[in-house]
DRENDRENZA-40108 format. One record per residue: residue in three letters; y negated, x negated, z of N, C-alpha, C in turn. Coordinates in pm, whole numbers, padded with zeros to 5 digits, always signed. Layout:
REM residues N
ALAYXZYXZYXZ
...
REM end
This chain:
REM residues 168
UNK-14942+01426-11487-15014+01321-11521-14921+01181-11538
UNK-14846+01173-11421-14763+01056-11415-14648+01066-11530
UNK-14596+01194-11564-14495+01212-11661-14552+01181-11796
UNK-14684+01215-11828-14752+01193-11942-14767+01037-11967
UNK-14806+00975-11863-14822+00824-11857-14672+00756-11895
UNK-14575+00804-11827-14449+00758-11843-14394+00773-11996
UNK-14420+00891-12036-14375+00925-12183-14454+00830-12269
UNK-14584+00809-12256-14662+00716-12337-14607+00589-12333
UNK-14577+00527-12217-14523+00395-12185-14396+00389-12261
UNK-14298+00482-12247-14178+00476-12313-14190+00473-12468
UNK-14279+00562-12527-14304+00556-12655-14354+00423-12713
UNK-14440+00367-12640-14493+00225-12676-14381+00127-12667
UNK-14297+00138-12569-14190+00035-12554-14088+00050-12685
UNK-14067+00181-12702-13984+00201-12831-14038+00155-12952
UNK-14169+00167-12971-14239+00119-13091-14233-00035-13082
UNK-14258-00097-12978-14249-00236-12971-14124-00289-13010
UNK-14021-00221-12956-13865-00255-12983-13843-00248-13128
UNK-13881-00149-13194-13855-00135-13331-13923-00240-13412
UNK-14057-00265-13379-14130-00368-13452-14066-00509-13423
UNK-14013-00532-13297-13970-00663-13256-13833-00686-13355
UNK-13774-00585-13409-13657-00597-13493-13689-00639-13631
UNK-13808-00650-13664-13858-00692-13799-13912-00834-13791
UNK-13881-00918-13883-13938-01056-13920-14027-01038-14041
UNK-14146-01106-14020-14239-01110-14134-14220-01236-14221
UNK-14229-01246-14340-14218-01366-14433-14289-01329-14553
UNK-14293-01426-14643-14370-01430-14767-14256-01455-14865
UNK-14264-01375-14977-14185-01392-15103-14239-01338-15226
UNK-14188-01373-15332-14255-01321-15461-14180-01187-15497
UNK-14253-01099-15554-14201-00974-15603-14119-01021-15728
UNK-14007-00933-15755-13929-00952-15854-14005-00913-15982
UNK-13952-00928-16107-14012-00900-16225-14050-00752-16257
UNK-13984-00667-16191-13998-00517-16204-14008-00450-16074
UNK-14120-00461-15999-14129-00391-15872-14157-00245-15902
UNK-14123-00163-15789-14157-00022-15800-14302+00003-15777
UNK-14364+00085-15858-14514+00110-15836-14533+00253-15808
UNK-14633+00261-15733-14686+00411-15701-14822+00386-15638
UNK-14884+00494-15605-15008+00485-15549-15073+00625-15562
UNK-15214+00634-15579-15282+00754-15600-15423+00731-15629
UNK-15488+00858-15635-15636+00857-15662-15704+00925-15548
UNK-15835+00901-15536-15936+00972-15437-16001+01055-15525
UNK-16036+01177-15472-16108+01289-15527-16246+01254-15577
UNK-16296+01138-15517-16431+01093-15563-16420+00980-15664
UNK-16310+00947-15713-16281+00842-15818-16220+00714-15758
UNK-16156+00649-15840-16091+00519-15799-15964+00552-15735
UNK-15883+00464-15688-15757+00462-15635-15690+00346-15578
UNK-15554+00357-15563-15482+00253-15491-15345+00238-15564
UNK-15292+00122-15578-15168+00096-15627-15098+00019-15535
UNK-14966+00055-15508-14865-00027-15428-14736-00067-15512
UNK-14719-00187-15489-14604-00240-15558-14488-00303-15453
UNK-14365-00247-15473-14262-00284-15363-14142-00327-15440
UNK-14078-00432-15360-13949-00468-15400-13859-00469-15279
UNK-13752-00413-15282-13642-00399-15167-13521-00486-15211
UNK-13476-00583-15116-13367-00661-15163-13300-00718-15028
UNK-13193-00798-15056-13116-00859-14960-13180-00994-14907
UNK-13176-01018-14783-13234-01152-14729-13137-01185-14603
UNK-13054-01285-14627-12958-01322-14513-12872-01223-14474
UNK-12839-01132-14538-12756-01017-14497-12826-00895-14449
UNK-12960-00909-14440-13040-00791-14406-13127-00732-14495
UNK-13179-00625-14487-13261-00551-14581-13424-00592-14564
UNK-13472-00636-14682-13611-00695-14679-13694-00608-14771
UNK-13806-00565-14731-13909-00485-14806-14036-00573-14817
UNK-14056-00597-14947-14185-00675-14978-14282-00592-15062
UNK-14401-00617-15045-14505-00543-15115-14633-00592-15123
UNK-14712-00548-15226-14853-00578-15239-14928-00447-15265
UNK-15067-00445-15250-15140-00327-15286-15274-00366-15354
UNK-15327-00294-15426-15454-00312-15487-15540-00181-15477
UNK-15672-00203-15468-15763-00086-15471-15856-00113-15588
UNK-15896-00008-15651-15990+00003-15755-16111-00079-15724
UNK-16160-00142-15821-16284-00230-15806-16398-00140-15809
UNK-16398-00043-15880-16505+00071-15891-16464+00196-15842
UNK-16536+00235-15740-16507+00372-15682-16626+00411-15592
UNK-16618+00531-15543-16726+00583-15475-16738+00508-15335
UNK-16857+00503-15280-16883+00437-15148-16810+00523-15043
UNK-16780+00651-15059-16701+00731-14963-16568+00707-14955
UNK-16496+00627-15055-16361+00590-15052-16337+00444-15040
UNK-16443+00358-15024-16439+00223-15001-16370+00197-14871
UNK-16288+00097-14861-16220+00052-14731-16136+00158-14669
UNK-16105+00251-14749-16004+00373-14699-15856+00332-14718
UNK-15831+00232-14807-15693+00207-14847-15595+00183-14725
UNK-15665+00094-14635-15576+00059-14521-15524+00194-14435
UNK-15621+00278-14426-15573+00420-14355-15465+00481-14431
UNK-15477+00485-14568-15371+00544-14652-15233+00461-14626
UNK-15245+00335-14631-15122+00250-14612-15064+00273-14486
UNK-15144+00296-14378-15085+00324-14246-14994+00441-14264
UNK-15021+00544-14335-14945+00668-14328-14816+00661-14435
UNK-14820+00548-14515-14717+00536-14623-14579+00496-14560
UNK-14480+00509-14653-14341+00471-14612-14263+00426-14735
UNK-14162+00343-14721-14079+00304-14836-13936+00350-14798
UNK-13876+00420-14906-13736+00481-14885-13650+00396-14980
UNK-13513+00391-14933-13401+00350-15017-13324+00456-15035
UNK-13282+00529-15140-13219+00651-15156-13285+00735-15066
UNK-13214+00801-14974-13287+00899-14880-13309+00849-14736
UNK-13299+00725-14725-13321+00657-14596-13459+00586-14593
UNK-13536+00625-14498-13676+00552-14481-13652+00423-14431
UNK-13699+00320-14473-13670+00181-14432-13807+00140-14348
UNK-13914+00172-14390-14030+00130-14310-14147+00238-14320
UNK-14204+00255-14210-14328+00355-14212-14451+00263-14180
UNK-14550+00277-14247-14664+00189-14229-14655+00074-14316
UNK-14763+00061-14420-14745-00040-14511-14859-00141-14510
UNK-14923-00125-14395-15031-00230-14380-15000-00372-14376
UNK-14877-00409-14347-14821-00545-14347-14834-00599-14491
UNK-14839-00525-14601-14839-00579-14732-14969-00655-14761
UNK-14963-00743-14850-15076-00824-14898-15157-00745-14998
UNK-15294-00768-14995-15384-00709-15076-15415-00802-15201
UNK-15393-00762-15327-15410-00841-15436-15525-00756-15538
UNK-15575-00836-15620-15669-00760-15719-15574-00661-15814
UNK-15654-00565-15859-15583-00475-15967-15534-00544-16084
UNK-15418-00525-16127-15366-00595-16247-15263-00492-16326
UNK-15229-00535-16435-15144-00457-16522-14989-00479-16477
UNK-14949-00593-16432-14816-00620-16400-14810-00693-16262
UNK-14752-00635-16166-14751-00680-16026-14626-00778-16006
UNK-14533-00798-16099-14410-00870-16103-14460-01023-16081
UNK-14381-01085-15979-14406-01220-15946-14512-01253-15853
UNK-14591-01133-15804-14696-01169-15709-14645-01208-15578
UNK-14711-01297-15507-14681-01326-15362-14709-01212-15266
UNK-14596-01173-15195-14596-01052-15119-14563-01076-14976
UNK-14620-01006-14891-14576-01000-14754-14445-00915-14742
UNK-14355-00961-14662-14235-00889-14655-14198-00856-14509
UNK-14118-00749-14487-14064-00718-14356-13912-00720-14371
UNK-13840-00827-14281-13698-00838-14286-13654-00749-14181
UNK-13582-00648-14210-13549-00533-14116-13418-00574-14049
UNK-13398-00506-13922-13273-00530-13850-13143-00459-13927
UNK-13190-00371-14017-13080-00291-14100-12996-00390-14182
UNK-12875-00395-14186-12784-00471-14278-12798-00426-14418
UNK-12796-00518-14511-12795-00484-14657-12649-00426-14667
UNK-12635-00309-14737-12519-00250-14761-12464-00233-14902
UNK-12327-00238-14900-12284-00220-15051-12349-00093-15115
UNK-12380-00124-15232-12447-00015-15311-12609+00003-15298
UNK-12660-00078-15201-12802-00079-15190-12877-00112-15316
UNK-12830-00219-15388-12901-00266-15510-12904-00152-15609
UNK-12828-00059-15617-12827+00054-15706-12902+00178-15659
UNK-12953+00177-15537-13021+00291-15485-13164+00290-15522
UNK-13225+00404-15532-13356+00428-15596-13457+00390-15476
UNK-13555+00308-15512-13665+00278-15423-13775+00365-15434
UNK-13835+00433-15333-13952+00524-15348-14056+00481-15255
UNK-14184+00496-15287-14293+00481-15209-14352+00631-15180
UNK-14373+00657-15047-14437+00784-15021-14562+00756-14968
UNK-14679+00818-15012-14810+00814-14962-14856+00955-14955
UNK-14857+01013-14841-14904+01152-14825-15031+01187-14859
UNK-15060+01317-14903-15195+01372-14941-15276+01359-14808
UNK-15399+01320-14811-15455+01317-14677-15627+01317-14717
UNK-15705+01356-14617-15841+01355-14624-15883+01220-14575
UNK-15970+01135-14649-16008+01016-14599-16143+01003-14551
UNK-16233+01091-14591-16372+01102-14545-16416+01237-14557
UNK-16507+01264-14453-16595+01394-14462-16721+01355-14435
UNK-16812+01390-14521-16952+01334-14515-17039+01457-14522
UNK-17120+01486-14429-17216+01597-14421-17366+01547-14427
UNK-17447+01637-14466-17598+01610-14486-17666+01695-14389
UNK-17796+01682-14374-17883+01753-14274-17906+01904-14314
UNK-17862+01926-14447-17886+02064-14512-17751+02147-14497
UNK-17657+02091-14444-17525+02176-14427-17436+02144-14533
UNK-17454+02061-14622-17380+02030-14733-17264+01941-14682
UNK-17138+01942-14738-17031+01861-14689-16961+01827-14814
UNK-16924+01687-14821-16844+01627-14921-16718+01581-14858
UNK-16587+01636-14905-16465+01596-14851-16395+01504-14962
UNK-16358+01389-14924-16279+01304-15014-16142+01292-14983
UNK-16053+01322-15055-15908+01327-15028-15831+01213-15120
UNK-15710+01187-15072-15637+01095-15151-15509+01178-15191
UNK-15466+01161-15307-15334+01234-15365-15250+01134-15425
UNK-15128+01125-15399-15038+01036-15463-15017+01096-15606
UNK-15059+01003-15700-15040+01039-15852-14974+00937-15929
UNK-14929+00823-15855-14888+00720-15927-14989+00605-15916
UNK-14965+00494-15977-15051+00369-15958-15197+00417-15997
UNK-15293+00402-15910-15435+00442-15925-15533+00347-15932
UNK-15497+00225-15911-15610+00123-15904-15648+00055-16037
UNK-15587+00101-16137-15621+00061-16259-15567-00097-16275
UNK-15622-00167-16366-15577-00299-16385-15588-00342-16530
UNK-15613-00463-16555-15635-00503-16691-15546-00619-16728
REM end
């Protein structure tokens, strides 16, 4: 029991240390942010826009997200859970896990220039980073399981398919 508590405390301390190495700030996305997202099996979806750049010699990840205006009641308010499991990579290196720090915006056709929440990482900006590919990972997942008194079950899943929030 004591060993389990010690391991949990150490894990919490490590998580707190890694979070403490990030600073939060606000900046505008560049004119051509990386877009991804996905759709819910019940309809509707999510779009995430990300920009990775240098800030005072360190790596900065900025982003916004949008959720479809029209979707099933079973997928409403599920975006934050999906964002919690997301990650941003630069080349093969994962920069951040958990994208809930990003700002929510309405769905739109072009996310360039949007005011975004940013995480300034402890990671130094490195030569060649500007040319590395930025990727957004949003794992496939079940977001809702709804059953009725007759034994019927509806399972709503999220699948990364690209920008899914729509926009006009």
